[in-house]
VOPAGU-2260 file (C-alpha; in pm, 1 decimal, decimal comma):
REM VOPAGU-2260
SITE   aa  ch    i         X         Y         Z
SITE  MET   A    0    7007,1    8801,0    9824,0
SITE  LYS   A    1    7296,3    8986,3    9815,6
SITE  LYS   A    2    7355,6    9004,4   10218,4
SITE  PHE   A    3    7151,1    8888,7   10522,4
SITE  ASN   A    4    7008,6    9179,0   10731,2
SITE  ILE   A    5    7055,1    9269,3   11070,3
SITE  GLN   A    6    6802,3    9531,3   11151,0
SITE  LYS   A    7    6531,4    9315,1   11363,5
SITE  GLY   A    8    6807,1    9168,6   11531,4
SITE  PHE   A    9    6949,8    9531,0   11594,9
SITE  LEU   A   10    6619,6    9670,0   11725,3
SITE  LEU   A   11    6536,5    9384,0   11893,2
SITE  ILE   A   12    6916,3    9415,1   12127,9
SITE  LEU   A   13    6818,9    9757,6   12120,4
SITE  PHE   A   14    6518,5    9739,2   12308,4
SITE  LEU   A   15    6685,7    9488,0   12541,7
SITE  LEU   A   16    6962,7    9772,8   12600,2
SITE  MET   A   17    6696,2   10035,9   12690,8
SITE  SER   A   18    6689,8    9953,1   13093,0
SITE  ILE   A   19    7089,2    9975,5   13087,7
SITE  VAL   A   20    7179,4   10318,2   12837,4
SITE  SER   A   21    6890,3   10516,3   13035,0
SITE  CYS   A   22    7203,0   10539,8   13320,7
SITE  LYS   A   23    7545,0   10590,8   13237,4
SITE  ASN   A   24    7733,5   10440,7   13560,9
SITE  ASP   A   25    7552,6   10111,8   13471,2
SITE  LEU   A   26    7782,6   10100,2   13143,8
SITE  ASP   A   27    8126,6   10026,8   13233,7
SITE  LEU   A   28    8210,7    9668,6   13149,9
SITE  ASN   A   29    7904,7    9389,0   13141,8
SITE  PRO   A   30    7659,0    9662,9   12917,9
SITE  ILE   A   31    7435,0    9411,0   12874,8
SITE  SER   A   32    7470,8    9147,3   13157,7
SITE  ASP   A   33    7133,5    9317,9   13446,0
SITE  TYR   A   34    6891,5    9304,3   13124,6
SITE  ASN   A   35    6605,2    9068,6   13155,7
SITE  ALA   A   36    6530,2    8864,0   12907,5
SITE  GLY   A   37    6225,2    8684,9   12997,5
SITE  SER   A   38    6097,3    8442,2   12744,8
SITE  PHE   A   39    6357,1    8525,8   12524,7
SITE  TYR   A   40    6678,8    8276,4   12373,4
SITE  LYS   A   41    6428,6    7986,0   12312,6
SITE  THR   A   42    6333,4    7949,2   11992,2
SITE  GLN   A   43    6568,4    7889,8   11637,3
SITE  SER   A   44    6419,7    8200,6   11575,0
SITE  ASP   A   45    6568,7    8396,5   11907,6
SITE  PHE   A   46    6923,1    8340,8   11834,2
SITE  LYS   A   47    6921,4    8406,6   11484,7
SITE  LEU   A   48    6770,5    8786,6   11577,5
SITE  ALA   A   49    7079,8    8771,3   11880,8
SITE  VAL   A   50    7338,4    8700,4   11674,0
SITE  ASN   A   51    7253,9    8943,3   11375,3
SITE  GLY   A   52    7175,3    9153,8   11669,4
SITE  THR   A   53    7572,9    9103,2   11808,0
SITE  TYR   A   54    7665,3    9166,4   11417,4
SITE  ALA   A   55    7516,4    9550,4   11456,0
SITE  GLN   A   56    7782,0    9628,7   11693,7
SITE  LEU   A   57    8064,8    9584,3   11425,1
SITE  GLN   A   58    7863,4    9835,9   11284,5
SITE  SER   A   59    7869,4   10065,8   11599,6
SITE  LEU   A   60    8245,9    9969,0   11608,3
SITE  TYR   A   61    8378,9   10063,3   11272,6
SITE  SER   A   62    8148,3   10450,1   11272,0
SITE  TYR   A   63    8235,3   10791,8   11230,9
SITE  ASN   A   64    8513,7   10877,4   11505,2
SITE  ALA   A   65    8527,8   10541,6   11679,1
SITE  LEU   A   66    8739,7   10243,6   11610,7
SITE  SER   A   67    8818,5   10334,4   11203,2
SITE  PHE   A   68    8956,9   10697,8   11248,4
SITE  ASP   A   69    9102,6   10602,5   11546,0
SITE  LEU   A   70    9343,0   10338,0   11378,7
SITE  GLU   A   71    9370,0   10535,4   11101,6
SITE  GLY   A   72    9433,0   10877,8   11288,0
SITE  ARG   A   73    9729,0   10691,9   11515,4
SITE  SER   A   74    9919,4   10644,9   11216,7
SITE  ASP   A   75   10107,9   10784,1   10946,6
SITE  ASN   A   76    9857,7   10821,3   10680,9
SITE  ILE   A   77    9672,0   11073,8   10897,8
SITE  ASN   A   78    9813,2   11404,7   10952,7
SITE  LYS   A   79    9796,0   11653,5   11179,9
SITE  SER   A   80    9511,1   11843,8   11105,9
SITE  THR   A   81    9241,2   11611,5   11171,0
SITE  VAL   A   82    9002,7   11746,4   11469,3
SITE  TYR   A   83    8948,9   11566,6   11777,2
SITE  ASP   A   84    8991,8   11238,0   11806,4
SITE  PRO   A   85    9178,6   11143,8   11572,1
SITE  GLY   A   86    9392,1   11403,3   11511,6
SITE  PHE   A   87    9451,9   11398,1   11904,2
SITE  LEU   A   88    9570,4   11010,2   11844,2
SITE  ASN   A   89    9790,0   11149,1   11519,6
SITE  SER   A   90    9966,7   11422,4   11728,8
SITE  PHE   A   91   10041,3   11131,8   12043,0
SITE  VAL   A   92    9874,6   11402,7   12238,9
SITE  ASP   A   93    9623,2   11114,1   12326,6
SITE  ASP   A   94    9583,5   11042,5   12706,2
SITE  ALA   A   95    9275,9   10802,2   12943,7
SITE  THR   A   96    8965,9   11083,2   12834,8
SITE  THR   A   97    9008,6   11059,7   12523,2
SITE  ALA   A   98    8607,0   11042,1   12488,6
SITE  SER   A   99    8660,3   10744,8   12166,1
SITE  TYR   A  100    8891,2   10547,3   12322,5
SITE  GLU   A  101    8543,7   10413,3   12626,0
SITE  SER   A  102    8333,4   10437,0   12307,6
SITE  ILE   A  103    8581,7   10165,0   12135,2
SITE  TRP   A  104    8594,4    9990,5   12501,1
SITE  GLY   A  105    8225,2   10006,2   12536,4
SITE  ILE   A  106    8149,3    9811,4   12192,7
SITE  LEU   A  107    8346,5    9581,6   12221,5
SITE  TYR   A  108    8250,0    9435,6   12598,0
SITE  ALA   A  109    7919,2    9462,2   12386,1
SITE  ILE   A  110    7957,3    9254,1   12151,9
SITE  VAL   A  111    8119,2    8972,4   12422,5
SITE  ASN   A  112    7846,5    9002,8   12645,7
SITE  GLN   A  113    7600,8    8987,6   12360,7
SITE  SER   A  114    7778,5    8649,9   12217,2
SITE  ASN   A  115    7866,5    8567,4   12623,7
SITE  ALA   A  116    7438,2    8515,3   12682,8
SITE  ILE   A  117    7378,9    8324,5   12306,0
SITE  ILE   A  118    7718,1    8069,3   12439,3
SITE  GLU   A  119    7562,4    7992,7   12762,7
SITE  LYS   A  120    7196,9    7960,0   12643,8
SITE  ILE   A  121    7196,5    7805,5   12263,4
SITE  ASP   A  122    7234,4    7452,4   12454,0
SITE  ALA   A  123    6875,8    7448,3   12580,6
SITE  GLY   A  124    6714,0    7660,1   12247,5
SITE  THR   A  125    6524,5    7441,1   12103,5
SITE  PHE   A  126    6596,7    7457,8   11728,5
SITE  THR   A  127    6380,1    7329,2   11417,2
SITE  ASP   A  128    6799,5    7250,9   11190,7
SITE  ALA   A  129    6995,8    7142,7   11399,7
SITE  ALA   A  130    7282,3    7273,7   11223,6
SITE  TYR   A  131    7203,5    7597,4   11280,2
SITE  LYS   A  132    7283,2    7555,2   11672,6
SITE  SER   A  133    7598,8    7523,9   11573,8
SITE  TYR   A  134    7630,5    7812,9   11315,9
SITE  TYR   A  135    7503,3    8077,0   11567,8
SITE  LYS   A  136    7712,6    7845,5   11885,0
SITE  GLY   A  137    8033,4    7965,9   11587,0
SITE  GLU   A  138    7851,8    8300,5   11507,9
SITE  ALA   A  139    7947,1    8407,6   11943,1
SITE  TYR   A  140    8264,7    8241,5   11957,0
SITE  PHE   A  141    8356,3    8451,8   11659,7
SITE  LEU   A  142    8238,9    8754,9   11720,7
SITE  ARG   A  143    8374,2    8736,5   12104,5
SITE  GLY   A  144    8739,0    8599,2   12018,6
SITE  TYR   A  145    8700,8    8895,9   11722,8
SITE  ALA   A  146    8637,7    9130,3   12066,9
SITE  TYR   A  147    8919,6    9020,0   12261,1
SITE  PHE   A  148    9148,1    8979,7   11973,9
SITE  GLN   A  149    9079,3    9343,5   11891,5
SITE  LEU   A  150    9096,1    9444,4   12292,4
SITE  GLY   A  151    9388,0    9264,4   12313,7
SITE  TRP   A  152    9609,8    9401,3   12069,4
SITE  LEU   A  153    9427,4    9751,9   12111,6
SITE  TYR   A  154    9484,3    9807,4   12562,6
SITE  GLY   A  155    9694,8    9483,0   12612,4
SITE  GLY   A  156    9532,4    9256,0   12869,9
SITE  VAL   A  157    9236,5    9315,1   12985,5
SITE  PRO   A  158    8962,8    9114,1   13162,9
SITE  LEU   A  159    8825,0    8812,9   13060,3
SITE  ILE   A  160    8410,3    8766,6   13140,7
SITE  ASP   A  161    8318,4    8467,7   12940,5
SITE  LYS   A  162    7973,4    8476,0   13120,2
SITE  GLN   A  163    7737,9    8653,6   13194,7
SITE  MET   A  164    7766,7    8864,9   13549,5
SITE  THR   A  165    7642,9    9140,1   13670,7
SITE  ALA   A  166    7815,4    9505,9   13741,0
SITE  THR   A  167    7927,1    9401,4   14016,4
SITE  GLN   A  168    8071,9    9057,8   13983,2
SITE  VAL   A  169    8213,1    9177,4   13668,8
SITE  ARG   A  170    8410,3    9455,3   13879,9
SITE  THR   A  171    8596,0    9103,6   14068,9
SITE  VAL   A  172    8779,0    9019,0   13718,8
SITE  ALA   A  173    9103,5    9146,9   13749,6
SITE  ARG   A  174    9292,7    9210,4   13428,1
SITE  SER   A  175    9491,5    8965,8   13247,0
SITE  THR   A  176    9823,8    9005,6   13013,8
SITE  GLN   A  177    9873,5    9065,3   12737,8
SITE  ASP   A  178    9921,4    8721,5   12594,7
SITE  GLU   A  179    9597,4    8586,1   12826,6
SITE  THR   A  180    9360,0    8833,9   12649,2
SITE  LEU   A  181    9489,0    8711,4   12348,9
SITE  ALA   A  182    9523,7    8346,3   12402,7
SITE  PHE   A  183    9173,2    8341,2   12502,8
SITE  ALA   A  184    9083,9    8478,3   12138,4
SITE  ALA   A  185    9265,5    8226,8   11993,9
SITE  LYS   A  186    9037,4    7921,8   12182,8
SITE  ASP   A  187    8737,3    8120,0   12042,7
SITE  LEU   A  188    8861,4    8169,8   11708,6
SITE  THR   A  189    8960,9    7731,7   11692,4
SITE  GLN   A  190    8630,5    7700,2   11841,6
SITE  ALA   A  191    8427,8    7876,6   11607,7
SITE  THR   A  192    8619,2    7763,5   11319,0
SITE  SER   A  193    8520,7    7407,2   11401,1
SITE  LEU   A  194    8140,0    7528,9   11433,4
SITE  LEU   A  195    8089,1    7710,9   11108,0
SITE  PRO   A  196    7956,1    7619,9   10849,9
SITE  THR   A  197    8252,6    7703,1   10506,3
SITE  VAL   A  198    7944,9    7821,2   10285,8
SITE  TRP   A  199    7564,8    7947,4   10463,8
SITE  PRO   A  200    7325,6    7706,0   10298,3
SITE  ASN   A  201    7111,1    8054,2   10194,8
SITE  ALA   A  202    7180,5    8271,8    9960,9
SITE  SER   A  203    6956,7    8517,7   10208,7
SITE  GLU   A  204    7241,3    8415,0   10472,7
SITE  LEU   A  205    7506,4    8602,0   10289,3
SITE  GLY   A  206    7798,2    8748,3   10436,7
SITE  LYS   A  207    7784,4    8625,7   10723,5
SITE  ALA   A  208    8140,1    8452,2   10875,2
SITE  THR   A  209    8248,4    8146,3   10752,1
SITE  LYS   A  210    8530,7    7907,8   10936,6
SITE  TYR   A  211    8714,1    8082,7   10616,0
SITE  SER   A  212    8623,5    8365,3   10836,1
SITE  ALA   A  213    8769,2    8290,9   11139,6
SITE  GLU   A  214    9068,4    8131,9   11062,9
SITE  GLY   A  215    9126,1    8416,0   10832,7
SITE  ILE   A  216    9135,4    8668,0   11173,4
SITE  LEU   A  217    9286,2    8407,7   11396,8
SITE  ALA   A  218    9523,7    8377,1   11144,1
SITE  ARG   A  219    9636,8    8851,2   11097,2
SITE  MET   A  220    9664,0    8767,0   11569,2
SITE  TYR   A  221    9901,3    8510,4   11459,6
SITE  MET   A  222   10053,6    8750,4   11266,1
SITE  PHE   A  223   10086,8    8992,1   11541,6
SITE  GLN   A  224   10217,6    8767,4   11740,1
SITE  LYS   A  225   10540,4    8667,6   11488,2
SITE  LYS   A  226   10333,5    8332,2   11518,9
SITE  TYR   A  227   10422,8    8209,3   11162,5
SITE  SER   A  228   10432,2    7834,5   11157,6
SITE  SER   A  229   10071,4    7854,9   11345,6
SITE  ALA   A  230    9960,1    8132,0   11118,8
SITE  LYS   A  231   10045,2    7849,3   10827,0
SITE  PRO   A  232    9841,2    7599,9   10795,9
SITE  LEU   A  233    9536,5    7854,9   10828,1
SITE  LEU   A  234    9607,0    8037,7   10545,1
SITE  THR   A  235    9650,8    7760,6   10336,9
SITE  ASP   A  236    9396,5    7551,5   10387,8
SITE  ILE   A  237    9213,8    7950,8   10314,2
SITE  ILE   A  238    9352,7    7980,5    9988,1
SITE  GLY   A  239    9328,4    7562,1    9973,6
SITE  SER   A  240    8943,0    7606,2    9936,4
SITE  GLN   A  241    8911,1    7759,7    9600,4
SITE  LYS   A  242    8628,5    7950,0    9689,1
SITE  TYR   A  243    8831,3    8303,9    9725,7
SITE  VAL   A  244    9011,1    8460,7    9441,2
SITE  MET   A  245    9184,4    8844,9    9408,7
SITE  ALA   A  246    8918,8    9070,6    9249,4
SITE  THR   A  247    9011,0    9124,1    8887,5
SITE  ASN   A  248    9048,3    9507,9    8907,6
SITE  TYR   A  249    9133,4    9667,0    9243,8
SITE  ALA   A  250    8786,7    9869,3    9193,8
SITE  ASP   A  251    8570,0    9581,2    9243,7
SITE  CYS   A  252    8650,0    9550,4    9573,0
SITE  PHE   A  253    8564,7    9897,4    9667,6
SITE  LEU   A  254    8190,1    9918,6    9543,9
SITE  ASP   A  255    7868,5    9794,8    9608,8
SITE  LYS   A  256    7750,1    9614,6    9345,1
SITE  TYR   A  257    8060,8    9355,6    9421,3
SITE  ASP   A  258    7962,6    9289,7    9786,3
SITE  ASN   A  259    8016,1    8961,3    9921,9
SITE  SER   A  260    8251,4    8853,7    9654,6
SITE  ALA   A  261    8514,0    8603,9    9611,3
SITE  GLU   A  262    8753,4    8866,8    9711,1
SITE  GLN   A  263    8644,2    8971,5   10041,7
SITE  VAL   A  264    8580,8    8750,3   10297,9
SITE  PHE   A  265    8486,4    8919,5   10557,7
SITE  GLN   A  266    8292,7    9241,4   10567,0
SITE  ILE   A  267    8032,6    9467,7   10793,2
SITE  GLN   A  268    7728,6    9425,8   10621,0
SITE  TYR   A  269    7544,1    9761,2   10523,2
SITE  LYS   A  270    7263,0    9787,0   10384,5
SITE  SER   A  271    7060,4   10128,8   10244,4
SITE  GLY   A  272    6692,4   10246,9   10201,6
SITE  ASP   A  273    6703,8   10468,0   10586,1
SITE  VAL   A  274    6631,2   10174,8   10777,8
SITE  GLY   A  275    6967,2   10272,5   11014,0
SITE  GLN   A  276    7189,0   10002,4   10835,1
SITE  GLY   A  277    7346,0   10265,8   10614,9
SITE  ASN   A  278    7717,3   10329,1   10578,4
SITE  ILE   A  279    7884,7   10674,2   10700,4
SITE  LEU   A  280    8183,9   10614,7   10591,1
SITE  PRO   A  281    8243,0   10694,0   10289,6
SITE  VAL   A  282    8112,3   11083,0   10367,3
SITE  VAL   A  283    8233,0   11077,0   10632,7
SITE  SER   A  284    8597,3   11072,5   10475,0
SITE  VAL   A  285    8546,9   11349,8   10256,0
SITE  PRO   A  286    8545,4   11758,6   10327,9
SITE  GLU   A  287    8188,6   11890,6   10476,8
SITE  ASP   A  288    8164,7   12159,6   10180,0
SITE  ILE   A  289    8280,1   12011,2    9910,9
SITE  ALA   A  290    8126,7   12030,5    9560,2
SITE  SER   A  291    8119,0   11731,1    9433,6
SITE  SER   A  292    7881,0   11523,0    9174,9
SITE  MET   A  293    8035,1   11238,6    9382,8
SITE  PHE   A  294    7900,4   11389,7    9692,1
SITE  PRO   A  295    7698,5   11547,0    9563,9
SITE  GLN   A  296    7531,5   11614,3    9971,5
SITE  GLY   A  297    7859,7   11689,6   10085,3
SITE  GLY   A  298    8067,6   11573,9   10298,2
SITE  GLY   A  299    8098,5   11580,8   10717,6
SITE  SER   A  300    8314,9   11721,8   11024,5
SITE  PRO   A  301    8592,6   11605,2   11134,7
SITE  PHE   A  302    8709,8   11375,2   10869,8
SITE  LEU   A  303    9023,3   11193,5   10809,7
SITE  HIS   A  304    9355,4   11451,6   10626,8
SITE  VAL   A  305    9544,8   11245,5   10456,7
SITE  SER   A  306    9900,9   11279,4   10473,6
SITE  LEU   A  307   10099,3   11412,4   10226,7
SITE  ASP   A  308   10363,7   11127,2   10341,0
SITE  SER   A  309   10060,1   10810,0   10255,1
SITE  TYR   A  310    9999,8   10983,5    9943,0
SITE  ASN   A  311   10335,4   10994,5    9801,6
SITE  ALA   A  312   10403,4   10648,5    9931,5
SITE  TYR   A  313   10205,0   10526,4    9599,2
SITE  GLU   A  314   10503,2   10473,1    9331,2
SITE  THR   A  315   10416,2   10613,5    8978,0
SITE  GLY   A  316   10092,5   10472,3    8779,5
SITE  ASP   A  317    9988,3   10317,1    9067,1
SITE  ILE   A  318    9627,8   10298,4    9016,6
SITE  ARG   A  319    9521,6   10336,8    9381,4
SITE  ARG   A  320    9613,2   10601,9    9449,1
SITE  ASP   A  321    9352,4   10812,9    9285,1
SITE  PHE   A  322    9102,2   10584,6    9375,0
SITE  SER   A  323    9208,5   10574,8    9710,0
SITE  ILE   A  324    9368,6   10958,8    9784,1
SITE  GLN   A  325    9182,8   11253,1    9629,7
SITE  LYS   A  326    9400,4   11570,6    9693,6
SITE  GLY   A  327    9224,2   11884,4    9616,2
SITE  TYR   A  328    8963,7   12001,2    9596,8
SITE  THR   A  329    8675,4   12349,2    9534,2
SITE  SER   A  330    8458,5   12486,6    9792,7
SITE  LYS   A  331    8031,0   12475,3    9747,6
SITE  SER   A  332    8121,9   12842,1    9797,4
SITE  GLY   A  333    8439,3   12834,0    9490,7
SITE  THR   A  334    8710,2   12755,4    9652,8
SITE  VAL   A  335    8936,8   12592,9    9565,4
SITE  ASP   A  336    9227,3   12390,4    9765,0
SITE  LYS   A  337    9479,4   12212,1    9581,6
SITE  VAL   A  338    9684,6   12061,0    9866,9
SITE  THR   A  339    9424,0   11857,4   10091,4
SITE  CYS   A  340    9419,6   11520,6   10096,5
SITE  PHE   A  341    9113,6   11264,2   10214,0
SITE  TYR   A  342    8994,3   10941,0   10119,8
SITE  ILE   A  343    8758,0   10913,8    9822,8
SITE  LYS   A  344    8792,0   10510,5    9851,8
SITE  TYR   A  345    8383,1   10358,2    9967,9
SITE  GLY   A  346    8249,9   10654,0    9740,5
SITE  HIS   A  347    8285,5   10473,1    9359,6
SITE  GLY   A  348    7958,9   10378,6    9401,2
SITE  THR   A  349    7542,4   10394,4    9437,8
SITE  ILE   A  350    7564,4   10693,4    9534,5
SITE  PRO   A  351    7207,8   10747,7    9820,8
SITE  SER   A  352    6910,6   10950,4    9850,7
SITE  THR   A  353    7053,1   11005,2   10249,8
SITE  LYS   A  354    7383,2   11135,8   10364,3
SITE  ASP   A  355    7503,7   10870,6   10535,7
SITE  ASP   A  356    7318,9   10570,2   10467,2
SITE  TYR   A  357    7562,9   10456,8   10088,7
SITE  GLU   A  358    7535,2   10056,8   10026,4
SITE  VAL   A  359    7858,3    9969,3    9966,1
SITE  ASN   A  360    7994,7    9712,8   10265,0
SITE  LEU   A  361    8341,5    9723,0   10479,8
SITE  PRO   A  362    8509,9    9490,1   10401,0
SITE  ILE   A  363    8725,5    9325,3   10764,3
SITE  LEU   A  364    8950,3    9020,9   10516,4
SITE  ARG   A  365    9037,6    9043,6   10238,3
SITE  TYR   A  366    9128,3    8783,5    9968,2
SITE  THR   A  367    9468,2    8970,3    9855,7
SITE  ASP   A  368    9535,3    9007,8   10282,1
SITE  VAL   A  369    9560,8    8636,2   10253,8
SITE  ARG   A  370    9774,9    8566,6   10049,6
SITE  MET   A  371   10022,5    8842,7   10145,2
SITE  MET   A  372    9979,9    8729,7   10475,6
SITE  TYR   A  373   10086,2    8352,0   10355,5
SITE  ALA   A  374   10361,4    8577,4   10161,0
SITE  GLU   A  375   10451,9    8743,5   10411,0
SITE  VAL   A  376   10478,3    8433,5   10608,0
SITE  LEU   A  377   10682,9    8226,8   10339,1
SITE  ASN   A  378   10951,3    8498,0   10368,3
SITE  GLU   A  379   10955,1    8460,5   10746,2
SITE  ASP   A  380   11037,6    8107,5   10732,0
SITE  GLY   A  381   11306,2    8156,3   10496,1
SITE  TYR   A  382   11368,7    8370,8   10214,5
SITE  VAL   A  383   11387,5    8206,0    9815,2
SITE  ALA   A  384   11419,1    8426,7    9560,6
SITE  ASP   A  385   11171,4    8550,4    9337,3
SITE  GLY   A  386   10964,0    8214,2    9491,1
SITE  ASP   A  387   10580,9    8206,7    9549,4
SITE  ALA   A  388   10601,6    8478,6    9816,9
SITE  PHE   A  389   10721,0    8688,0    9532,3
SITE  LYS   A  390   10455,8    8559,3    9319,1
SITE  ILE   A  391   10211,2    8668,3    9553,8
SITE  LEU   A  392   10343,2    9015,4    9611,7
SITE  ASN   A  393   10396,4    9075,1    9184,6
SITE  ASP   A  394    9997,4    8928,2    9173,6
SITE  VAL   A  395    9875,0    9279,9    9401,1
SITE  ARG   A  396   10120,1    9508,1    9215,0
SITE  ASN   A  397   10079,5    9411,7    8885,6
SITE  ARG   A  398    9665,3    9452,3    9010,3
SITE  ALA   A  399    9743,3    9850,6    9057,6
SITE  GLY   A  400    9974,2    9881,8    8752,3
SITE  LEU   A  401   10288,0    9834,2    8800,3
SITE  ARG   A  402   10617,2    9665,9    8747,5
SITE  SER   A  403   10672,3    9244,4    8928,5
SITE  LEU   A  404   11007,6    9271,7    9173,7
SITE  THR   A  405   11286,6    9038,0    9153,6
SITE  SER   A  406   11588,2    8876,9    9377,9
SITE  THR   A  407   11800,5    9241,8    9191,9
SITE  ASP   A  408   11526,3    9496,4    9376,5
SITE  LEU   A  409   11473,9    9229,4    9693,4
SITE  PRO   A  410   11795,0    9023,8    9753,0
SITE  ASN   A  411   11720,4    8881,5   10121,3
SITE  GLN   A  412   11480,0    8880,0   10352,7
SITE  ASP   A  413   11415,9    9167,9   10556,8
SITE  ALA   A  414   11461,9    9333,6   10255,2
SITE  PHE   A  415   11123,7    9164,4   10110,1
SITE  ARG   A  416   10987,5    9165,5   10413,2
SITE  THR   A  417   11024,4    9595,4   10402,4
SITE  ALA   A  418   10873,2    9579,8   10097,2
SITE  MET   A  419   10588,5    9406,6   10202,2
SITE  PHE   A  420   10428,8    9639,7   10492,6
SITE  LYS   A  421   10514,8    9980,9   10166,4
SITE  GLU   A  422   10258,5    9758,3    9949,3
SITE  ARG   A  423   10083,0    9676,0   10235,3
SITE  ARG   A  424   10057,1   10085,0   10315,1
SITE  VAL   A  425    9916,4   10131,3    9953,9
SITE  GLU   A  426    9744,5    9825,8    9856,3
SITE  PHE   A  427    9454,3    9864,2   10228,7
SITE  ALA   A  428    9470,3   10245,9   10204,2
SITE  GLU   A  429    9196,0   10323,3   10494,1
SITE  GLU   A  430    9116,8    9949,3   10638,5
SITE  PHE   A  431    9215,0   10006,5   10929,2
SITE  LEU   A  432    9588,9    9807,5   10872,7
SITE  ARG   A  433    9835,4   10046,3   10884,4
SITE  TRP   A  434    9868,1   10094,3   11282,7
SITE  PHE   A  435    9813,5    9745,0   11305,9
SITE  ASP   A  436   10107,1    9665,5   11087,9
SITE  LEU   A  437   10291,2    9940,6   11210,2
SITE  ALA   A  438   10308,7    9759,1   11596,9
SITE  ARG   A  439   10374,2    9437,1   11474,6
SITE  SER   A  440   10623,3    9513,9   11233,5
SITE  GLY   A  441   10862,3    9652,5   11553,9
SITE  LYS   A  442   10922,1   10003,5   11374,9
SITE  ALA   A  443   10640,0   10181,7   11479,9
SITE  GLN   A  444   10830,3   10438,7   11722,0
SITE  THR   A  445   11056,5   10449,4   11383,4
SITE  ILE   A  446   10877,2   10485,5   11191,5
SITE  MET   A  447   10638,4   10697,5   11334,5
SITE  ASN   A  448   10867,1   11033,3   11491,8
SITE  ALA   A  449   11071,8   11031,7   11184,3
SITE  PHE   A  450   10710,9   11077,6   11006,1
SITE  LEU   A  451   10674,5   11392,9   11336,3
SITE  ASN   A  452   10928,1   11575,3   11249,6
SITE  THR   A  453   10867,8   11632,0   10890,7
SITE  ALA   A  454   10707,1   12008,5   10837,0
SITE  GLU   A  455   10351,4   11828,9   10778,5
SITE  GLU   A  456   10340,0   11750,5   11133,8
SITE  GLY   A  457   10551,2   12029,6   11328,7
SITE  ASN   A  458   10889,1   11914,0   11253,3
SITE  GLY   A  459   10901,8   11712,3   11581,0
SITE  MET   A  460   10685,4   11900,6   11803,5
SITE  TYR   A  461   10505,7   11579,7   11910,4
SITE  GLN   A  462   10636,5   11232,7   11949,9
SITE  MET   A  463   10496,3   10894,7   11998,3
SITE  LYS   A  464   10680,4   10765,4   12324,8
SITE  ALA   A  465   10770,6   10339,6   12381,5
SITE  THR   A  466   10421,2   10330,8   12609,6
SITE  GLN   A  467   10178,0   10404,7   12308,6
SITE  LEU   A  468   10203,0   10134,2   12149,0
SITE  ILE   A  469    9871,7   10062,7   12328,1
SITE  PHE   A  470    9645,2   10238,6   12378,2
SITE  PRO   A  471    9469,7   10325,4   12720,7
SITE  ILE   A  472    9240,4   10200,3   12918,2
SITE  PRO   A  473    8976,2   10448,5   12935,6
SITE  ASN   A  474    8918,7   10675,4   13249,8
SITE  TYR   A  475    8559,1   10620,9   13316,7
SITE  GLU   A  476    8702,5   10198,0   13350,4
SITE  LEU   A  477    8954,9   10324,4   13642,9
SITE  GLN   A  478    8652,7   10603,0   13809,2
SITE  ILE   A  479    8383,2   10226,6   13800,0
SITE  ASN   A  480    8633,6   10056,6   13926,8
SITE  LYS   A  481    8922,4   10192,6   14166,6
SITE  ASP   A  482    9063,4    9913,7   14298,3
SITE  ARG   A  483    9438,4    9886,5   14088,2
SITE  LYS   A  484    9465,8    9554,8   14151,3
SITE  ILE   A  485    9162,8    9461,9   13978,1
SITE  MET   A  486    9171,6    9773,0   13680,1
SITE  TRP   A  487    9472,2    9984,5   13634,4
SITE  GLN   A  488    9636,2   10239,4   13367,3
SITE  ASN   A  489    9871,4   10172,0   13122,9
SITE  PRO   A  490   10221,9   10239,3   13144,2
SITE  GLY   A  491   10328,0   10612,0   13050,8
SITE  TYR   A  492    9967,4   10723,5   13061,7
């Protein structure tokens, strides 16, 4: 079995949510807190469905014009030609009314609240296999920790909801600081590492979060906080497990026939076949009117306009560029465009019969990233000329068809650090890590304003402010909670 099936869990959660989503006024921090689950959350099967339904929220989170589009839009990987929310983010003219901010916030808190229900009720549940009580609880902690990690680095401090509450009760919980939010996420992810299996028992469960998934996401959060000594043992444990290996070919990381391979530490699972679980990203990454055998049904509107700055960031001979990005296309009407760049990274595999129903999974954490983070940690520990960090960097470069770099090319710690961030940009294009890397680098404002000063971006028409390292609190949240001691806007918005 290629991956676990989340459809039944998704439909169940959808049913439980129906009474709430019928009224927008209930869609605040606690979108599922008021449902009456009745006799649910009793048996092992119930908790399996509930956990799978929570995973399904990740599909929504990284769907069309949600977190995926916003994270690329905020970076120098995309240009201002992209319309709607990603274009606003790219020009830094977004504000608290930008619709996708509310969607992202809502989905992340849906994950929090579905996880809370599982954590709160699972100890009283009846299980035929005691190990699964631990595993399902671990998944709930993993998903809640992942949600708070995203909320923390994206929005700053947020209200920390760790149990089921009514909407009224939620509105009495004040925002925490960013450090407190990330500390809460760290606690959850650490708990998940102690509960999740290193490998799931059944082949049908391939793709579910493991101990190493939790360790890797926690290490990524520590990298954001520059807590390199905390990230190191987690990365060392993943590498030392010998359960993962970098794919021999770069393309194999993004083909559906290699979903859940040893390259993948955690992926969002998709399933084609018109069952409501297909991946829409491959097709909405390309122009709507494209005439292409690779995209026979056309693309999406809007799509992400990849910047020339990103396209030109690849070195000569880098095989990743033309696999990830296409420059120019012919429209269905025969018009030839030689300039527009767009992502084709997830479109190389099986072409589905329905336009938005691709099978390919979305990588959230690849083993390549684990190794590259470890190389960063080694460099931050202390630069070693041509040491182990160089080997990791060169393994990535060599797979891409590029020459190795030596201490002659990168003679000190800062030079190596710069080279690593440059390598990450081209390695992880459309994996929604560029803005994350810019934000944690300490150079986001400098890099983005240099990009915004290019002709491609309007020669300085737009500028990034220091306060725009984090997103605004969605305006809707401020409207439903007018107590500014509880909920307030981030500076600069």
